[in-house]
LOBAKOL-462620 format. One record per atom (N, C-alpha, C, O): residue number from 1; residue in one letter; z, x negated, y negated. Coordinates in steps of 0.1 Angstrom, whole numbers, plus 5000, padded with zeros to 4 digits. Last residue first. Layout:
residues N
    nr   rest      z      x      y
   NUM      a      Z      X      Y
...
end
This chain:
residues 238
    nr   rest      z      x      y
   238      e   0896   1196   5033
   238      e   0908   1186   5032
   238      e   0907   1178   5047
   238      e   0916   1169   5049
   237      v   0866   1204   5021
   237      v   0875   1206   5031
   237      v   0885   1196   5028
   237      v   0881   1188   5020
   236      p   0858   1217   4988
   236      p   0862   1211   5000
   236      p   0871   1208   5011
   236      p   0883   1209   5009
   235      k   0849   1250   4983
   235      k   0862   1242   4982
   235      k   0858   1233   4993
   235      k   0856   1237   5005
   234      a   0835   1275   4963
   234      a   0833   1264   4977
   234      a   0844   1253   4973
   234      a   0846   1250   4961
   233      y   0844   1305   4950
   233      y   0834   1292   4948
   233      y   0838   1285   4962
   233      y   0845   1291   4970
   232      h   0851   1334   4932
   232      h   0847   1324   4946
   232      h   0840   1313   4945
   232      h   0830   1313   4938
   231      l   0870   1345   4907
   231      l   0856   1340   4908
   231      l   0862   1331   4924
   231      l   0873   1326   4927
   230      d   0883   1382   4903
   230      d   0884   1367   4908
   230      d   0867   1361   4910
   230      d   0856   1366   4914
   229      v   0876   1403   4897
   229      v   0871   1398   4886
   229      v   0871   1384   4892
   229      v   0863   1376   4889
   228      a   0868   1431   4918
   228      a   0876   1422   4917
   228      a   0867   1412   4905
   228      a   0855   1413   4904
   227      g   0850   1464   4902
   227      g   0856   1453   4914
   227      g   0865   1442   4913
   227      g   0872   1445   4903
   226      t   0844   1477   4880
   226      t   0860   1480   4891
   226      t   0860   1476   4901
   226      t   0866   1481   4910
   225      y   0835   1483   4848
   225      y   0831   1473   4862
   225      y   0846   1475   4871
   225      y   0858   1473   4867
   224      g   0834   1512   4830
   224      g   0838   1500   4839
   224      g   0837   1495   4848
   224      g   0838   1502   4858
   223      p   0803   1531   4828
   223      p   0817   1528   4835
   223      p   0824   1518   4834
   223      p   0816   1510   4838
   222      l   0788   1547   4798
   222      l   0789   1535   4812
   222      l   0800   1533   4819
   222      l   0809   1534   4811
   221      t   0781   1577   4784
   221      t   0794   1567   4782
   221      t   0790   1559   4798
   221      t   0790   1566   4808
   220      v   0756   1584   4758
   220      v   0761   1581   4770
   220      v   0774   1574   4773
   220      v   0778   1565   4765
   219      t   0736   1599   4735
   219      t   0749   1590   4739
   219      t   0752   1588   4749
   219      t   0746   1598   4754
   218      g   0702   1597   4746
   218      g   0713   1606   4739
   218      g   0723   1592   4738
   218      g   0721   1580   4740
   217      d   0682   1583   4763
   217      d   0689   1593   4766
   217      d   0703   1598   4760
   217      d   0713   1601   4766
   216      e   0650   1580   4761
   216      e   0660   1578   4756
   216      e   0672   1586   4760
   216      e   0670   1598   4760
   215      t   0634   1560   4793
   215      t   0638   1573   4787
   215      t   0651   1571   4779
   215      t   0660   1565   4783
   214      v   0606   1548   4813
   214      v   0614   1543   4802
   214      v   0618   1560   4795
   214      v   0609   1568   4791
   213      k   0596   1543   4845
   213      k   0596   1552   4833
   213      k   0604   1546   4822
   213      k   0609   1535   4826
   212      w   0576   1533   4869
   212      w   0577   1532   4855
   212      w   0581   1539   4845
   212      w   0574   1543   4836
   211      g   0563   1525   4898
   211      g   0569   1540   4895
   211      g   0576   1526   4880
   211      g   0580   1514   4881
   210      l   0529   1514   4910
   210      l   0545   1513   4911
   210      l   0553   1523   4902
   210      l   0545   1531   4898
   209      g   0502   1521   4913
   209      g   0513   1528   4907
   209      g   0521   1529   4909
   209      g   0526   1540   4910
   208      y   0483   1494   4909
   208      y   0490   1503   4927
   208      y   0495   1513   4926
   208      y   0497   1519   4936
   207      v   0476   1492   4882
   207      v   0465   1493   4893
   207      v   0469   1500   4902
   207      v   0463   1510   4906
   206      n   0493   1500   4871
   206      n   0485   1504   4864
   206      n   0474   1506   4875
   206      n   0466   1515   4878
   205      v   0520   1489   4876
   205      v   0517   1500   4875
   205      v   0502   1508   4873
   205      v   0500   1520   4875
   204      y   0509   1459   4882
   204      y   0507   1467   4890
   204      y   0510   1481   4890
   204      y   0506   1488   4900
   203      v   0510   1458   4852
   203      v   0497   1455   4858
   203      v   0496   1461   4870
   203      v   0486   1468   4872
   202      m   0532   1458   4847
   202      m   0528   1471   4844
   202      m   0510   1471   4847
   202      m   0502   1480   4846
   201      y   0549   1430   4853
   201      y   0549   1441   4863
   201      y   0538   1455   4860
   201      y   0536   1463   4870
   200      n   0532   1420   4831
   200      n   0526   1417   4847
   200      n   0530   1423   4852
   200      n   0522   1430   4859
   199      q   0550   1428   4821
   199      q   0539   1431   4815
   199      q   0531   1431   4828
   199      q   0526   1440   4834
   198      i   0576   1419   4825
   198      i   0573   1434   4827
   198      i   0563   1437   4823
   198      i   0562   1448   4818
   197      a   0572   1390   4817
   197      a   0578   1395   4832
   197      a   0571   1408   4834
   197      a   0563   1410   4843
   196      p   0573   1392   4787
   196      p   0562   1389   4797
   196      p   0561   1385   4812
   196      p   0552   1379   4817
   195      s   0581   1416   4771
   195      s   0592   1409   4780
   195      s   0575   1401   4788
   195      s   0567   1408   4794
   194      a   0580   1436   4749
   194      a   0579   1419   4748
   194      a   0578   1414   4759
   194      a   0573   1403   4757
   193      a   0589   1459   4761
   193      a   0572   1459   4754
   193      a   0572   1443   4755
   193      a   0563   1438   4761
   192      l   0617   1453   4760
   192      l   0612   1454   4771
   192      l   0595   1456   4768
   192      l   0589   1450   4777
   191      a   0622   1455   4734
   191      a   0621   1437   4739
   191      a   0612   1442   4754
   191      a   0601   1436   4757
   190      k   0614   1478   4723
   190      k   0608   1466   4721
   190      k   0612   1454   4723
   190      k   0608   1444   4717
   189      q   0636   1491   4735
   189      q   0622   1493   4741
   189      q   0614   1484   4733
   189      q   0604   1483   4740
   188      l   0656   1477   4724
   188      l   0656   1477   4733
   188      l   0644   1479   4741
   188      l   0640   1472   4751
   187      k   0656   1489   4693
   187      k   0652   1473   4697
   187      k   0652   1468   4712
   187      k   0648   1457   4714
   186      d   0654   1515   4696
   186      d   0642   1511   4692
   186      d   0640   1495   4694
   186      d   0630   1489   4697
   185      p   0680   1518   4707
   185      p   0672   1525   4714
   185      p   0658   1517   4713
   185      p   0652   1512   4722
   184      d   0706   1497   4708
   184      d   0696   1504   4696
   184      d   0686   1504   4704
   184      d   0681   1494   4708
   183      g   0727   1508   4737
   183      g   0721   1496   4723
   183      g   0713   1504   4710
   183      g   0714   1515   4705
   182      i   0728   1504   4770
   182      i   0735   1507   4754
   182      i   0733   1497   4744
   182      i   0736   1485   4742
   181      a   0708   1512   4796
   181      a   0713   1500   4790
   181      a   0717   1507   4777
   181      a   0710   1516   4773
   180      t   0700   1513   4827
   180      t   0711   1524   4820
   180      t   0712   1511   4812
   180      t   0715   1501   4818
   179      i   0679   1516   4856
   179      i   0691   1510   4848
   179      i   0693   1512   4835
   179      i   0682   1513   4830
   178      k   0677   1529   4889
   178      k   0681   1531   4877
   178      k   0688   1522   4871
   178      k   0699   1518   4875
   177      y   0654   1527   4911
   177      y   0663   1521   4908
   177      y   0662   1528   4893
   177      y   0652   1531   4887
   176      p   0646   1554   4942
   176      p   0641   1544   4927
   176      p   0653   1539   4919
   176      p   0663   1547   4919
   175      p   0653   1526   4964
   175      p   0646   1531   4955
   175      p   0651   1548   4952
   175      p   0658   1553   4960
   174      s   0688   1519   4976
   174      s   0672   1520   4980
   174      s   0664   1530   4965
   174      s   0670   1539   4959
   173      y   0716   1494   4978
   173      y   0706   1511   4969
   173      y   0694   1508   4979
   173      y   0692   1499   4986
   172      v   0746   1489   4989
   172      v   0734   1489   4988
   172      v   0725   1500   4985
   172      v   0726   1511   4989
   171      r   0773   1468   4980
   171      r   0767   1481   4981
   171      r   0756   1478   4980
   171      r   0752   1468   4974
   170      g   0778   1439   4970
   170      g   0782   1443   4979
   170      g   0781   1458   4985
   170      g   0787   1461   4995
   169      q   0769   1436   4944
   169      q   0784   1434   4945
   169      q   0790   1444   4950
   169      q   0798   1453   4947
   168      l   0741   1453   4957
   168      l   0746   1445   4939
   168      l   0758   1448   4946
   168      l   0760   1459   4952
   167      i   0710   1449   4966
   167      i   0723   1447   4971
   167      i   0728   1444   4954
   167      i   0723   1439   4945
   166      l   0683   1472   4972
   166      l   0688   1465   4964
   166      l   0702   1464   4968
   166      l   0708   1474   4974
   165      t   0652   1469   4997
   165      t   0668   1477   4993
   165      t   0674   1464   4982
   165      t   0671   1452   4983
   164      n   0632   1461   5008
   164      n   0630   1469   4998
   164      n   0644   1476   4994
   164      n   0645   1487   4989
   163      g   0642   1428   5015
   163      g   0628   1437   5019
   163      g   0630   1445   5004
   163      g   0630   1440   4993
   162      v   0667   1424   4998
   162      v   0662   1425   5007
   162      v   0659   1432   5010
   162      v   0664   1443   5011
   161      c   0678   1416   4960
   161      c   0669   1426   4969
   161      c   0666   1419   4981
   161      c   0662   1407   4978
   160      r   0702   1412   4933
   160      r   0693   1409   4946
   160      r   0689   1415   4957
   160      r   0697   1421   4964
   159      v   0717   1404   4907
   159      v   0711   1420   4911
   159      v   0699   1408   4924
   159      v   0690   1399   4922
   158      a   0750   1401   4902
   158      a   0736   1393   4907
   158      a   0736   1402   4913
   158      a   0744   1409   4920
   157      s   0775   1396   4879
   157      s   0768   1405   4883
   157      s   0756   1397   4894
   157      s   0755   1386   4891
   156      t   0793   1383   4858
   156      t   0792   1373   4875
   156      t   0781   1382   4884
   156      t   0778   1378   4895
   155      s   0794   1394   4836
   155      s   0791   1381   4837
   155      s   0785   1373   4851
   155      s   0778   1363   4854
   154      i   0784   1427   4850
   154      i   0796   1423   4841
   154      i   0789   1400   4844
   154      i   0781   1396   4853
   153      l   0770   1461   4851
   153      l   0775   1446   4849
   153      l   0784   1438   4846
   153      l   0793   1442   4837
   152      r   0785   1489   4869
   152      r   0786   1485   4852
   152      r   0784   1465   4856
   152      r   0792   1457   4861
   151      q   0767   1515   4890
   151      q   0777   1504   4884
   151      q   0775   1491   4870
   151      q   0765   1487   4864
   150      d   0750   1531   4898
   150      d   0763   1535   4892
   150      d   0775   1524   4893
   150      d   0786   1525   4896
   149      m   0721   1514   4886
   149      m   0723   1525   4898
   149      m   0741   1531   4894
   149      m   0741   1538   4884
   148      v   0737   1495   4865
   148      v   0723   1495   4872
   148      v   0727   1505   4885
   148      v   0736   1502   4894
   147      k   0739   1493   4831
   147      k   0745   1501   4846
   147      k   0734   1499   4849
   147      k   0724   1500   4842
   146      i   0751   1475   4805
   146      i   0744   1478   4812
   146      i   0747   1482   4828
   146      i   0755   1477   4835
   145      g   0760   1472   4769
   145      g   0765   1472   4783
   145      g   0753   1473   4791
   145      g   0743   1474   4784
   144      q   0749   1459   4747
   144      q   0767   1460   4742
   144      q   0763   1462   4761
   144      q   0764   1451   4767
   143      a   0716   1445   4743
   143      a   0720   1459   4750
   143      a   0739   1453   4748
   143      a   0740   1441   4749
   142      g   0696   1431   4730
   142      g   0710   1436   4719
   142      g   0722   1446   4729
   142      g   0732   1451   4725
   141      g   0674   1423   4747
   141      g   0672   1437   4732
   141      g   0689   1433   4726
   141      g   0690   1433   4714
   140      l   0685   1405   4759
   140      l   0675   1399   4751
   140      l   0674   1414   4737
   140      l   0673   1414   4725
   139      w   0693   1426   4780
   139      w   0701   1421   4775
   139      w   0699   1413   4759
   139      w   0707   1414   4749
   138      l   0665   1437   4784
   138      l   0675   1445   4778
   138      l   0684   1438   4771
   138      l   0686   1441   4759
   137      a   0653   1417   4801
   137      a   0647   1419   4785
   137      a   0657   1429   4780
   137      a   0656   1428   4767
   136      n   0672   1408   4823
   136      n   0669   1400   4810
   136      n   0665   1406   4799
   136      n   0671   1403   4788
   135      v   0663   1437   4837
   135      v   0683   1437   4830
   135      v   0679   1429   4818
   135      v   0679   1434   4807
   134      v   0640   1436   4840
   134      v   0643   1448   4830
   134      v   0654   1443   4826
   134      v   0658   1443   4814
   133      a   0640   1412   4852
   133      a   0629   1411   4847
   133      a   0633   1423   4835
   133      a   0629   1421   4823
   132      q   0652   1425   4877
   132      q   0659   1413   4872
   132      q   0651   1410   4854
   132      q   0659   1407   4844
   131      l   0635   1437   4889
   131      l   0647   1443   4885
   131      l   0653   1435   4874
   131      l   0659   1439   4864
   130      d   0614   1419   4899
   130      d   0615   1425   4887
   130      d   0626   1431   4882
   130      d   0627   1431   4870
   129      q   0629   1401   4909
   129      q   0622   1400   4902
   129      q   0620   1410   4888
   129      q   0621   1409   4876
   128      q   0629   1422   4934
   128      q   0642   1412   4926
   128      q   0636   1413   4913
   128      q   0636   1424   4906
   127      h   0605   1443   4934
   127      h   0616   1433   4938
   127      h   0630   1428   4932
   127      h   0638   1434   4925
   126      i   0592   1473   4948
   126      i   0598   1471   4938
   126      i   0609   1456   4942
   126      i   0619   1457   4949
   125      v   0562   1479   4970
   125      v   0573   1479   4966
   125      v   0583   1468   4954
   125      v   0580   1457   4953
   124      l   0532   1468   4971
   124      l   0539   1480   4969
   124      l   0552   1484   4963
   124      l   0554   1490   4952
   123      y   0528   1445   4976
   123      y   0526   1447   4962
   123      y   0531   1459   4959
   123      y   0534   1462   4947
   122      d   0534   1435   5005
   122      d   0540   1431   4992
   122      d   0540   1437   4974
   122      d   0547   1434   4964
   121      p   0515   1449   5011
   121      p   0525   1460   5012
   121      p   0535   1452   5002
   121      p   0542   1458   4994
   120      q   0480   1449   4994
   120      q   0494   1441   5003
   120      q   0505   1452   5007
   120      q   0502   1464   5005
   119      p   0458   1469   4981
   119      p   0470   1464   4980
   119      p   0473   1456   4994
   119      p   0466   1459   5004
   118      e   0423   1459   4977
   118      e   0432   1464   4979
   118      e   0445   1457   4979
   118      e   0446   1445   4979
   117      p   0421   1440   4941
   117      p   0418   1436   4955
   117      p   0426   1453   4961
   117      p   0433   1459   4953
   116      y   0399   1449   4914
   116      y   0413   1442   4920
   116      y   0413   1445   4934
   116      y   0405   1453   4938
   115      g   0377   1460   4907
   115      g   0379   1446   4902
   115      g   0393   1437   4909
   115      g   0396   1425   4910
   114      p   0385   1491   4895
   114      p   0382   1483   4897
   114      p   0381   1467   4894
   114      p   0383   1461   4883
   113      l   0418   1503   4897
   113      l   0410   1497   4892
   113      l   0398   1489   4893
   113      l   0401   1477   4893
   112      k   0432   1512   4916
   112      k   0428   1527   4905
   112      k   0421   1517   4901
   112      k   0412   1524   4897
   111      a   0441   1505   4953
   111      a   0436   1498   4936
   111      a   0429   1513   4928
   111      a   0422   1521   4934
   110      t   0463   1526   4967
   110      t   0447   1518   4970
   110      t   0446   1515   4948
   110      t   0449   1520   4938
   109      a   0493   1540   4990
   109      a   0479   1533   4973
   109      a   0469   1526   4977
   109      a   0466   1520   4987
   108      d   0501   1550   5009
   108      d   0490   1549   5011
   108      d   0480   1545   4999
   108      d   0468   1545   4998
   107      p   0531   1546   5001
   107      p   0522   1540   5006
   107      p   0511   1536   5012
   107      p   0509   1526   5019
   106      p   0529   1550   4965
   106      p   0532   1553   4977
   106      p   0527   1546   4988
   106      p   0517   1538   4985
   105      a   0553   1522   4950
   105      a   0544   1527   4951
   105      a   0540   1540   4964
   105      a   0548   1539   4974
   104      d   0593   1525   4943
   104      d   0576   1518   4947
   104      d   0567   1530   4950
   104      d   0569   1542   4952
   103      n   0600   1521   4908
   103      n   0601   1533   4917
   103      n   0589   1526   4925
   103      n   0579   1521   4919
   102      l   0626   1524   4879
   102      l   0615   1513   4890
   102      l   0613   1520   4901
   102      l   0623   1525   4906
   101      t   0638   1534   4848
   101      t   0635   1536   4864
   101      t   0622   1530   4869
   101      t   0611   1531   4864
   100      v   0661   1531   4824
   100      v   0648   1523   4828
   100      v   0642   1525   4841
   100      v   0639   1514   4846
    99      t   0672   1544   4792
    99      t   0675   1540   4809
    99      t   0656   1540   4816
    99      t   0646   1545   4814
    98      v   0690   1534   4767
    98      v   0682   1538   4773
    98      v   0682   1537   4790
    98      v   0689   1531   4797
    97      a   0715   1555   4743
    97      a   0712   1546   4761
    97      a   0694   1546   4762
    97      a   0688   1556   4759
    96      k   0745   1549   4720
    96      k   0728   1555   4724
    96      k   0725   1547   4739
    96      k   0730   1536   4744
    95      g   0778   1549   4739
    95      g   0767   1545   4731
    95      g   0754   1551   4733
    95      g   0750   1557   4743
    94      t   0806   1536   4753
    94      t   0797   1550   4747
    94      t   0787   1547   4737
    94      t   0791   1543   4726
    93      l   0821   1525   4781
    93      l   0816   1519   4769
    93      l   0807   1532   4768
    93      l   0803   1538   4778
    92      k   0847   1519   4800
    92      k   0841   1523   4795
    92      k   0834   1522   4782
    92      k   0840   1518   4772
    91      q   0861   1479   4811
    91      q   0862   1495   4802
    91      q   0853   1501   4806
    91      q   0846   1495   4814
    90      t   0851   1460   4816
    90      t   0859   1459   4825
    90      t   0866   1481   4820
    90      t   0873   1489   4825
    89      g   0836   1439   4799
    89      g   0830   1452   4808
    89      g   0841   1455   4817
    89      g   0838   1452   4829
    88      a   0845   1420   4785
    88      a   0842   1415   4802
    88      a   0836   1429   4806
    88      a   0831   1430   4817
    87      n   0846   1433   4760
    87      n   0838   1426   4759
    87      n   0833   1421   4777
    87      n   0822   1419   4781
    86      q   0867   1446   4772
    86      q   0857   1456   4764
    86      q   0846   1447   4765
    86      q   0836   1451   4770
    85      e   0887   1427   4769
    85      e   0883   1437   4784
    85      e   0873   1444   4782
    85      e   0869   1450   4792
    84      l   0892   1420   4747
    84      l   0885   1410   4758
    84      l   0876   1421   4770
    84      l   0866   1421   4777
    83      a   0899   1437   4733
    83      a   0888   1432   4729
    83      a   0883   1426   4743
    83      a   0872   1427   4747
    82      a   0928   1442   4748
    82      a   0920   1451   4747
    82      a   0901   1449   4742
    82      a   0892   1458   4745
    81      l   0939   1416   4740
    81      l   0937   1413   4755
    81      l   0925   1431   4756
    81      l   0915   1431   4764
    80      r   0944   1423   4714
    80      r   0932   1410   4716
    80      r   0928   1414   4732
    80      r   0916   1414   4736
    79      a   0963   1444   4713
    79      a   0947   1446   4708
    79      a   0939   1433   4710
    79      a   0927   1433   4706
    78      q   0985   1425   4729
    78      q   0974   1441   4732
    78      q   0962   1444   4727
    78      q   0952   1446   4733
    77      e   0989   1411   4705
    77      e   0981   1411   4718
    77      e   0977   1417   4725
    77      e   0965   1417   4728
    76      a   0997   1428   4681
    76      a   0983   1426   4683
    76      a   0982   1411   4697
    76      a   0973   1403   4697
    75      k   1019   1440   4693
    75      k   1008   1451   4694
    75      k   0992   1439   4687
    75      k   0980   1442   4689
    74      g   1029   1418   4719
    74      g   1034   1429   4709
    74      g   1018   1433   4706
    74      g   1009   1430   4713
    73      t   1042   1422   4753
    73      t   1036   1416   4744
    73      t   1034   1426   4735
    73      t   1035   1438   4738
    72      g   1052   1433   4779
    72      g   1060   1427   4780
    72      g   1049   1417   4766
    72      g   1047   1405   4769
    71      g   1039   1459   4783
    71      g   1038   1447   4791
    71      g   1038   1435   4785
    71      g   1029   1427   4785
    70      g   1046   1484   4769
    70      g   1041   1474   4761
    70      g   1036   1460   4770
    70      g   1031   1451   4764
    69      t   1051   1506   4790
    69      t   1065   1495   4788
    69      t   1058   1485   4775
    69      t   1067   1478   4770
    68      r   1025   1518   4786
    68      r   1038   1527   4784
    68      r   1049   1518   4783
    68      r   1059   1522   4776
    67      k   1008   1500   4789
    67      k   1009   1504   4776
    67      k   1018   1512   4774
    67      k   1021   1516   4762
    66      a   1016   1491   4819
    66      a   1015   1487   4808
    66      a   1010   1487   4793
    66      a   1009   1477   4786
    65      l   1006   1515   4829
    65      l   1026   1509   4830
    65      l   1025   1500   4817
    65      l   1031   1501   4806
    64      g   0983   1521   4828
    64      g   0987   1528   4827
    64      g   1003   1525   4816
    64      g   1008   1528   4806
    63      e   0973   1492   4841
    63      e   0970   1496   4827
    63      e   0975   1505   4822
    63      e   0976   1504   4810
    62      i   0983   1500   4868
    62      i   0984   1492   4860
    62      i   0984   1490   4845
    62      i   0994   1486   4838
    61      d   0966   1526   4870
    61      d   0980   1525   4873
    61      d   0984   1514   4866
    61      d   0989   1517   4856
    60      g   0941   1511   4868
    60      g   0941   1524   4860
    60      g   0960   1524   4860
    60      g   0965   1522   4850
    59      r   0939   1495   4891
    59      r   0939   1490   4877
    59      r   0941   1499   4870
    59      r   0943   1494   4859
    58      l   0939   1513   4914
    58      l   0954   1507   4910
    58      l   0950   1500   4896
    58      l   0959   1500   4888
    57      a   0913   1526   4911
    57      a   0930   1533   4908
    57      a   0937   1526   4903
    57      a   0942   1528   4892
    56      a   0898   1501   4912
    56      a   0902   1511   4902
    56      a   0912   1518   4898
    56      a   0919   1518   4888
    55      n   0906   1501   4944
    55      n   0911   1488   4934
    55      n   0910   1491   4916
    55      n   0918   1486   4908
    54      t   0898   1523   4954
    54      t   0911   1519   4956
    54      t   0911   1510   4939
    54      t   0916   1513   4927
    53      e   0866   1520   4945
    53      e   0874   1529   4942
    53      e   0892   1529   4940
    53      e   0899   1532   4930
    52      d   0859   1494   4958
    52      d   0859   1498   4947
    52      d   0871   1507   4942
    52      d   0882   1504   4937
    51      l   0865   1506   4985
    51      l   0875   1491   4980
    51      l   0876   1495   4967
    51      l   0887   1498   4961
    50      r   0841   1521   4990
    50      r   0857   1531   4989
    50      r   0865   1519   4979
    50      r   0870   1522   4969
    49      a   0825   1506   4985
    49      a   0825   1515   4977
    49      a   0839   1520   4972
    49      a   0844   1523   4961
    48      n   0828   1486   5012
    48      n   0828   1482   4997
    48      n   0831   1496   4985
    48      n   0841   1495   4977
    47      k   0823   1508   5026
    47      k   0835   1504   5029
    47      k   0836   1500   5017
    47      k   0844   1506   5009
    46      h   0792   1511   5023
    46      h   0799   1524   5022
    46      h   0817   1518   5020
    46      h   0824   1526   5013
    45      s   0786   1489   5026
    45      s   0785   1491   5017
    45      s   0793   1502   5015
    45      s   0800   1503   5005
    44      r   0789   1487   5059
    44      r   0798   1475   5044
    44      r   0796   1482   5035
    44      r   0808   1483   5030
    43      e   0769   1506   5068
    43      e   0787   1509   5065
    43      e   0804   1495   5061
    43      e   0816   1494   5060
    42      q   0747   1492   5058
    42      q   0752   1504   5051
    42      q   0768   1506   5050
    42      q   0777   1508   5041
    41      i   0748   1471   5079
    41      i   0748   1473   5059
    41      i   0752   1483   5050
    41      i   0758   1483   5039
    40      l   0751   1482   5099
    40      l   0758   1470   5098
    40      l   0762   1476   5082
    40      l   0771   1481   5077
    39      d   0721   1497   5100
    39      d   0736   1504   5103
    39      d   0751   1495   5096
    39      d   0759   1501   5089
    38      s   0706   1473   5102
    38      s   0704   1482   5088
    38      s   0716   1491   5087
    38      s   0721   1494   5076
    37      l   0710   1458   5124
    37      l   0716   1453   5114
    37      l   0718   1461   5096
    37      l   0724   1459   5086
    36      k   0725   1485   5147
    36      k   0714   1481   5140
    36      k   0721   1472   5125
    36      k   0731   1476   5118
    35      l   0750   1481   5175
    35      l   0746   1484   5154
    35      l   0736   1481   5154
    35      l   0735   1473   5163
    34      l   0741   1492   5207
    34      l   0742   1482   5196
    34      l   0740   1490   5184
    34      l   0734   1501   5181
    33      s   0742   1511   5224
    33      s   0753   1507   5217
    33      s   0756   1498   5203
    33      s   0765   1497   5195
    32      s   0719   1519   5237
    32      s   0719   1521   5223
    32      s   0735   1519   5215
    32      s   0738   1524   5204
    31      d   0698   1496   5251
    31      d   0711   1496   5249
    31      d   0717   1502   5238
    31      d   0720   1495   5228
    30      t   0668   1495   5260
    30      t   0679   1503   5261
    30      t   0692   1506   5256
    30      t   0697   1518   5256
    29      r   0661   1471   5250
    29      r   0655   1483   5244
    29      r   0667   1492   5250
    29      r   0675   1496   5242
    28      i   0680   1453   5259
    28      i   0684   1455   5243
    28      i   0674   1466   5239
    28      i   0675   1471   5228
    27      n   0701   1453   5284
    27      n   0687   1452   5281
    27      n   0688   1462   5262
    27      n   0693   1471   5257
    26      t   0726   1434   5293
    26      t   0724   1447   5287
    26      t   0708   1442   5283
    26      t   0704   1430   5281
    25      g   0746   1409   5295
    25      g   0733   1413   5305
    25      g   0728   1423   5303
    25      g   0723   1427   5314
    24      r   0759   1394   5272
    24      r   0765   1410   5279
    24      r   0755   1415   5294
    24      r   0758   1425   5301
    23      a   0740   1376   5267
    23      a   0758   1376   5268
    23      a   0760   1385   5280
    23      a   0763   1384   5292
    22      t   0722   1389   5259
    22      t   0722   1379   5269
    22      t   0730   1372   5278
    22      t   0730   1366   5288
    21      n   0730   1401   5237
    21      n   0727   1414   5247
    21      n   0725   1404   5262
    21      n   0726   1409   5274
    20      f   0733   1386   5214
    20      f   0746   1388   5219
    20      f   0740   1399   5235
    20      f   0749   1403   5243
    19      s   0706   1369   5218
    19      s   0720   1361   5220
    19      s   0733   1373   5226
    19      s   0741   1371   5236
    18      t   0692   1397   5203
    18      t   0690   1389   5218
    18      t   0702   1380   5224
    18      t   0707   1384   5234
    17      f   0710   1398   5178
    17      f   0710   1405   5188
    17      f   0705   1402   5201
    17      f   0713   1403   5210
    16      f   0706   1371   5162
    16      f   0719   1379   5167
    16      f   0720   1389   5178
    16      f   0729   1388   5187
    15      l   0677   1372   5164
    15      l   0686   1363   5173
    15      l   0698   1363   5176
    15      l   0703   1359   5187
    14      l   0672   1396   5146
    14      l   0664   1396   5160
    14      l   0673   1385   5169
    14      l   0676   1388   5181
    13      g   0684   1388   5128
    13      g   0688   1398   5132
    13      g   0685   1400   5146
    13      g   0691   1405   5155
    12      a   0668   1363   5119
    12      a   0682   1363   5120
    12      a   0687   1376   5127
    12      a   0696   1373   5133
    11      l   0646   1377   5114
    11      l   0643   1365   5125
    11      l   0662   1365   5128
    11      l   0667   1368   5139
    10      a   0649   1391   5094
    10      a   0645   1394   5102
    10      a   0648   1393   5115
    10      a   0652   1401   5123
     9      f   0655   1373   5075
     9      f   0664   1381   5077
     9      f   0662   1389   5087
     9      f   0672   1394   5092
     8      v   0626   1358   5070
     8      v   0642   1351   5074
     8      v   0655   1363   5080
     8      v   0661   1360   5090
     7      g   0617   1381   5066
     7      g   0610   1366   5076
     7      g   0626   1364   5079
     7      g   0635   1367   5088
     6      v   0617   1382   5036
     6      v   0622   1395   5047
     6      v   0623   1388   5061
     6      v   0632   1392   5068
     5      t   0612   1355   5028
     5      t   0631   1360   5028
     5      t   0626   1372   5035
     5      t   0634   1373   5045
     4      l   0586   1356   5027
     4      l   0597   1345   5038
     4      l   0610   1351   5040
     4      l   0618   1351   5050
     3      v   0580   1374   5011
     3      v   0575   1377   5026
     3      v   0584   1369   5033
     3      v   0589   1373   5044
     2      r   0587   1366   4988
     2      r   0591   1376   4994
     2      r   0592   1377   5006
     2      r   0603   1379   5011
     1      m   0572   1342   4987
     1      m   0591   1339   4986
     1      m   0592   1352   4995
     1      m   0596   1352   5006
end
């Protein structure tokens, strides 16, 4: 499935650029004005980051105004709203934290233990399933909040990989990938060790050199989620 996903995206990009240049009558080997698919993804990623910052600033202005004016609600209602925002992940969260760092293996890696085959390229990179395994284990370990790279996860967050890059909430990241969770450090570490998916990942760590590091960070503060919280879903055509 990993190889198939990469192949589909590569084929889609090739068909796009080929049809584009056929229409213009240009040569795809010499026309430097064409944006590569990777350039387009990076451009959109930077734009989404700027929009997130703008959205966060506006949300802060609204919350500040609501606090000054009372927001038209009583203190009990304001307290209930604050608790809902905390549970939803839109507010900062402070507590003891554990960070897991995943990284690709060296491109020239070979099998370190006897009895294992020489690695395929697919063996040497971090995949979506690896990131999901860590996130799921941390939730099972009682994490109160999780940050992947510089973004807070909420209930609608989806960790997706295309090739060896991570796409999270409209932004693109390259390894090493850092996942930080706030909770009881002992319980979080036990949950990581007990995860069958992570146990399988550790085989690749020991045999092929994939990166794995777990650290206790002391007290840290996770940012609140700053993106849109509206749900987007398909609708029937009238």
